[in-house]
C-alpha positions in Angstrom: 4.9 45.5 -22.1 7.8 47.4 -20.4 9.2 48.4 -16.8 6.0 50.5 -16.2 3.6 49.4 -18.2 1.5 46.3 -18.5 0.5 44.8 -21.9 -1.2 42.1 -21.4 -1.4 39.0 -19.4 -1.9 35.1 -19.5 -3.2 33.2 -16.9 -3.4 29.0 -16.8 -5.8 27.1 -14.4 -5.4 23.8 -13.9 -8.9 22.3 -15.2 -10.0 19.7 -12.9 -12.0 16.3 -14.4 -15.1 16.1 -14.4 -15.1 12.8 -12.7 -12.9 13.8 -9.6 -15.0 14.7 -7.5 -17.5 11.8 -8.4 -14.7 9.3 -7.8 -14.0 11.6 -4.3 -17.8 10.8 -3.3 -18.3 7.2 -4.2 -15.0 6.9 -2.1 -16.7 8.2 0.9 -19.7 5.9 0.0 -17.5 3.1 0.3 -16.3 3.6 3.2 -12.6 5.8 3.0 -12.9 7.7 6.2 -10.1 10.1 4.8 -9.5 12.5 1.4 -6.7 13.6 1.5 -4.7 15.8 -1.8 -1.2 15.6 -1.7 0.7 18.6 -4.3 3.3 20.7 -4.9 1.0 23.6 -6.1 0.8 26.8 -4.7 -1.2 27.1 -1.7 -4.1 29.5 -3.7 -4.2 26.4 -6.5 -4.7 24.0 -4.4 -7.4 25.6 -2.2 -9.1 25.9 -5.6 -8.6 22.4 -6.7 -9.2 20.5 -3.0 -12.6 22.5 -2.8 -13.8 21.7 -6.2 -12.9 18.1 -6.3 -14.5 17.3 -2.4 -11.5 16.1 -0.6 -11.6 16.5 3.2 -8.2 17.8 3.6 -5.5 19.2 1.4 -1.3 19.8 1.9 -0.2 21.7 -0.8 3.9 23.4 -1.6 5.0 19.8 -0.8 8.7 18.2 -2.1 8.7 14.5 -2.3 10.3 14.4 1.2 7.3 16.2 2.7 4.9 14.1 0.7 7.1 10.8 2.1 6.3 12.4 5.9 2.8 13.4 4.8 2.0 9.4 4.5 3.5 8.6 7.3 1.7 10.7 9.6 -1.2 9.8 7.5 -0.2 6.4 8.5 0.1 7.9 12.5 -3.2 8.7 12.2 -5.4 6.6 9.8 -3.9 3.4 10.2 -3.5 2.0 6.1 -2.9 4.3 3.8 -3.5 4.3 0.0 -1.5 6.7 -2.3 -2.2 7.4 -5.7 0.4 9.4 -8.0 2.1 10.0 -11.1 4.8 11.6 -10.9 8.6 10.9 -10.0 7.6 13.3 -6.9 5.2 11.0 -6.4 7.3 7.5 -5.9 9.0 8.0 -3.2 5.6 8.7 -1.2 3.6 5.9 -3.2 7.0 3.5 -1.6 5.9 4.6 1.9 2.3 3.6 1.4 0.6 0.9 2.3 -0.4 0.6 -1.0 0.9 2.6 -3.6 -1.1 3.1 -7.0 0.3 4.8 -9.8 -2.1 6.1 -12.2 -1.0 4.1 -15.7 -1.2 6.5 -19.2 0.0 9.7 -17.2 2.4 8.1 -15.0 6.3 8.0 -14.7 8.3 5.2 -15.9 9.5 6.0 -11.9 6.3 5.5 -10.5 4.9 3.1 -12.1 7.8 0.3 -10.9 7.5 2.0 -7.3 3.8 0.9 -7.5 2.2 -1.5 -5.9 -0.5 -1.3 -8.6 -0.2 0.9 -11.9 -4.0 1.4 -13.7 -3.3 1.2 -17.4 -5.1 4.6 -17.7 -5.3 7.9 -15.6 -9.1 8.5 -15.2 -9.4 9.0 -11.3 -12.8 7.4 -11.6 -11.4 4.2 -11.3 -10.4 4.7 -8.3 -13.8 3.1 -6.1 -14.3 0.2 -8.6 -10.5 -1.1 -7.4 -11.7 0.0 -3.3 -14.9 -2.1 -3.8 -13.1 -4.6 -6.1 -9.9 -5.3 -3.8 -12.7 -5.7 -0.4 -14.7 -8.3 -2.3 -11.2 -9.9 -3.3 -10.1 -9.9 0.3 -13.9 -11.6 1.5 -13.2 -14.2 -1.2 -9.8 -15.2 -0.4 -10.6 -15.5 3.5 -14.1 -17.9 2.1 -11.8 -19.8 0.0 -9.4 -20.5 2.8 -11.6 -21.6 5.6 -14.5 -23.2 4.2 -11.0 -25.6 2.4 -10.0 -26.2 5.8 -12.8 -26.7 7.7 -13.8 -29.2 5.1 -10.6 -30.8 4.7 -11.3 -30.9 9.2 -14.3 -32.6 8.6 -12.9 -35.0 5.9 -9.6 -35.8 7.9 -11.8 -36.3 11.2 -14.7 -38.4 9.1 -12.0 -41.1 7.8 -10.6 -42.5 10.5 -14.3 -42.3 12.0 -15.7 -44.6 9.4 -17.9 -41.5 8.2 -16.4 -40.9 5.2 -14.6 -43.2 3.1 -11.0 -42.4 1.8 -11.7 -42.5 -2.1 -14.7 -39.8 -1.2 -12.3 -37.9 1.3 -9.4 -37.5 -1.7 -12.6 -36.8 -4.7 -14.0 -34.3 -1.5 -11.1 -32.8 -0.3 -9.0 -32.5 -3.2 -10.7 -32.3 -6.7 -14.2 -30.6 -4.9 -12.7 -27.8 -3.4 -10.4 -27.1 -6.3 -13.3 -26.3 -8.9 -15.4 -25.0 -5.3 -12.4 -22.1 -4.9 -12.1 -21.6 -8.6 -16.0 -21.4 -8.9 -16.7 -18.6 -5.7 -13.1 -16.7 -6.9 -14.5 -16.2 -10.6 -17.5 -14.4 -9.4 -15.2 -11.5 -9.4 -15.2 -11.5 -12.9 -18.3 -10.2 -12.9 -17.6 -7.3 -10.7 -17.8 -4.1 -13.0 -16.7 -0.7 -12.7 -20.2 2.1 -12.6 -20.1 4.1 -15.8 -20.3 7.3 -15.1 -22.0 10.3 -17.2 -18.6 12.3 -17.1 -17.0 9.6 -18.8 
């Protein structure tokens, strides 16, 4: 072109993955109260993507330190906050969040090293699975702790009172509980990611 005449125009748009909207919907179904998009993109682009994906809120034109401030603000307002990111600009916010999740395939080394969790791929559709699995794992851990402590307490009282033999207390309290908590934990291997039509 020239100073006075436009010869051509090239428009570039960020493409939203089809699985992104379903992931946000599924997170809401699982009990995530508020999904926020933090981006360095301009406000117009951020608004379009936010509307397409269905997040509750977006904050645009953020520098890395702005993302950290946003995470701290969300923690004050909502409590625990998880941050998902992939770039070097996300690393400080990943470190600030209660749980930092780096998208493995697209993630920079800095983001992967800073995050608490590194997903091996860059499929955001796996986030609801990760959320559900972490809640189930938390439940299994609590079950294992309380059942183990409860049975050991009963056995510890039963031996001196003569209700339980020492041999039985050792077998049940040690080997039996080891097998029990291991078997209970193995239930987590049956938790599978949802298969979406988009993937």
